[in-house]
N, C-alpha and C positions, 0 to 999 in steps of 0.2 A: 232120600235127599241125595240130590248131584252139586256136587258145589266145585267152582270154576277157580281158578286160582291164575295170575298174571304175576307173575314172579321175574322184577328188573331190579338193573342195578339197585336201584334204591327203595321204591317202594313194592311192597308183594301186597297186592289186592286181590279179596275172594269178595265171591259175589251169589248164591246161589241159585238155581236156577228157575226157582219162582220170582224172584229179585228181591225176598221179605228180609234175607242175610247181605248185610252188604259191609265191609271195613276195609279197612288202609292201613296199612304198618310199615309205618318209617323205618326201614333197615337195609342201609347202609349196609351192600356184602364187601366194600374193602374197608372197612373197620372191624376186625374182630368180629366175625357176623354173628347175631342170634340166630339166624334161620333153620338150624335144623332143630331147635327148640322151638321157636317159637310154629312153626309149621307141627310136631308131635302138639301143643300145645291146642292148637286150634283141631288135631284130628281127633284129642281126647273129648274137648268141649262140645263139638259141632258133629261127631261120629256120622258123617258123610256115606251115603252108599255107595259110591264110586265119588274121582274126582279128575276133573279135565284141569290140564294144566297148559300153559304157555310162559317161555323164558325169554328174556330175554337178556338177562342178567349175566351170560356168560361173557360179555364186553369188558367185565369190570376189571382194571387194571391188578388187583390182588391175584387174578389168575392168570400163568404164563401164553395163555392162549384160548380160543374157544373151546376146544376138544373138553382140556381142563375145566373149564369153568362149565359147561353141560353135563359132565361127568359126577363133579362137584353138587350141582344142583338137586339132578337127578335122584340120588343117593340119594340125598336129605329129605324129599320127597316120595321116595318108597319107601324109604323106614318108616315114616310119620303115618304112609295109608297105606290099605294093602293094594287097593282096585283103585291104581294111576295110571293115567291115558293123556300121553304126551300130543300136543296136534302139532305136525311140522308144516313149513310153508307153501306145502301145497294142498294145503286142508284136509290130512289126511292124520286121523288119528296112528299112534303108536306106540307098542310100550317097552321099545330098543331103542340104546342108544344111540341116533343118528344126527349126523350132523345137519341134518334139513331141522331139526328140531331148533335150530338159534332163530332169535329174531322172530320169533311167527307169530309175536300178539294180536298184530295189526290183518293178520289173515282171517281170524278167528271173529275180529269184530266186522269186516268187512264180507264175510262170508253172510253176517248174520243180518246186515245192512245191504248189501245184494240181492235177498231172497224179499227185501220188503218194495228198496227203490229199484233196483233193475240198471238204469243209465244213471254214473252221479262220479263224482268225486268225494269221497271219502275222507274225510279230516281230523284228527284227535290231536290235541295239543293236551301235552300234561304238562308236567314238573317241568324236562328236561328235552324234551323233541315234540317235532312236529309231524304227524301221517299226511301224508299226501296221494290217499290210493283214488286212481283210476279204477273201476265198476264198468263192463257193457256186458248186457243181457243176463245181471246178478253173478257175472263170473269178474272174482279181483283181477286186473289185469296190469301190476307191476312186478319190479324185479325181488328175486330172493334174498337177494342177501341187504343186509346195511350198507357195506360197500357199495352195491349196484344202484342201489335208491340211492343214496347217495349223489350219484354220479348223475341220477334219473330228474333229480330234484325233487322226488317221490318223500324224500327223510329231508327234514330242514330240522338240524342239528341245535334247535332253539326253544326252551320251553318259557311258560310262569313263573316259575319259582327258584331254580338250580342255575340259570345262565350268567353267566358270569359279564355283568355289564363291562366291561372292558372289550370284553370279545363281540360284542355288538357295535359299541362308539369307538371310534377312536378322536373321536372330537367332536364338543357341544357348543349349543349356540345361545348366548344371554346375553341379551340385553341386543342381540344384535352384533354384539363384537362373540367370535370362535377363542374357543378357549380345550387348551387338552385335557388330555383324563390322562391319571396313572392309571398303567397296566395290572398294577396293586388288583387281588379278590377283595377287596374290601365291599363290595354291593355287590349281591344277584336279583334278577329280577323279580324276583319275590319283593324287594324292597321298596323297588319303582312299585310294585300294583298295591301295595299297602300305603304308601304313600298317593297315590291316587284314587283307592276306594276302593278297591276292583276287587282285593281279598282281605280278608281277616285274620285276626293275629290266629285262629283254629286251623286255619286253610295255611299256615304258614309250616308247611308239614316237613321242614327238611331243616339241617344244622344254617345257625345263621354264619358268617362269613366269620364274624369277631368271637365268638362263641357268646355273645350276650344275648337279650331279651328279642323278643318280637313284637318290642310296643311301637307305638308310631315315632316316637321320639327315638327308640335304636335306630329305625328304619331310617328316617331325616339322618341321623346321625353318618350312619354307614355311606349312605347317599350322597352325602357333602364331601365326602373323603373321598370318592371319585377323581373328584379338583383339587384335590387337598386340600379341603376348607373344613375351618369346625362351624359349629351350630353359629358361634360368635362372627361369624365371617359372610356369614351366604344365609340369604332372605328365605322364605317360604317362597314368594313366587317364582324363583331360581330353579328352588329343589322341584317345584313342580314341574319347571318346565324338564328339568333332566328327565323327572321318570316319565312324561310324557314324549319327549324326544325315546328314550329306551320303548316305548311300545308302539310309537312311529316306525322306528326301523325293525321292530319284529313283525307288522303288520305289511311293511311292505318287502320284506325277506318270504313272507307266507304270500301274499299276492301273485311276485313273481314265478313261486312254485303252483298254483292254481292256475297262474294263466299258460304256463308252460302243459301241465297237465290239460289242463281244456281245449289247448288247442291243438295237438296230440287227439286227441279224443274227441273233439266236435262235442263235447260234454260242458251244460254250462248250469246243472244245477248240484249243487255243495249240501252232503251232508255233516253236521259235525257235533263232537261230544266233547268230553273231558274238562280239566279244570278251567282251559284255556277257551272252551270257547266262544268264550264275549270275542277272542282273537279273532277266528275265522272269520264269526260274523261280521267284523268289522270289515274284513278282509275282501270276501264275497260282497258286501255291500257298495265298495269303492268299486270292485271290478262289474258291478252290475248285473251278477250272480243271484239267481235263487239259491238262498239258505232255510235247511231244513235241521234246527238244533234238536238233537235227539235226548235233551234236558226237559224239553215239552211236551215228550209220549214217553222218555220211562221216568221222570224225575230228576234232580242233579245228584242225587248220590249215584245214583245209580249210570249217569253220565260220564262221572268219574272214573268207575270202575271197571268202564264197560268192555273192553276185552276180557275181561274174565265172568262176565256175564255173560257174553256172547259163549266161552268158550261151554260154558255148562249148557248153555241152551245145543249148543251142536250138541256133548254127547248125551244130550236128549234123546234128542233126534236119533242119535248112531245106534241108541239101542235094541 
């Protein structure tokens, strides 16, 4: 069995080459991380023949720089698995510690998508970020680092769970009046999507800003605090309005990135995956672009961990 692993700063995702094994583990690397032990447990439980790995967690601020982050994560992988291969940002597998391994999970997904759809814009919206990857004639055509991709609008640092509402909105419109918001970490995008019914408590796979629960009431209370209110001061319609404005801002930012990518590449077909696939769908529809959802081909669970599945697929083809 070949296993794919996608190690991010917040989440570690795994999927087998045949798609029968799909797991998501919330492992925030910046907190007394349990990653080495979790990887050992996975190795003992699943006993894969080979492991393909993509890494984005090197940016976690517990590491002094990306080199240290990569070294730490690679050591944890090699300690757990006897035969691990790391995909770099050129789409090449290696066993060496190379800087080009950093932030390469999008390359795995884009290579698999490109092999089937040839010319498209691949969009992966997860808990934290949105990848916007142009693919021409099956070849991913994006910058090789997060820094460069941010410059090119190929990376939008906005996700469906962990994004601070205050990083998205500077004010909200409530009943025709403009209301400023607090710049505190009172609520995250997951709270907005709980209120809108786009995600359920089981999909709220990250810490809450206040350390409290993941019920609808908890999410509403956190969202109310964004405008310095208690639930006794703000009505249901205003909370829904704030949540919708969060979604509208994220869709707007994704649309802008899509329009830049499609104008550069003259491609208007979007292939999307991830927990935030619904945002990509809305953005593409508002732009008038064709949209293909990988959840409809592979199922919702594989769509949410697609880089892990993709790197397992690539390693299977590589052997």
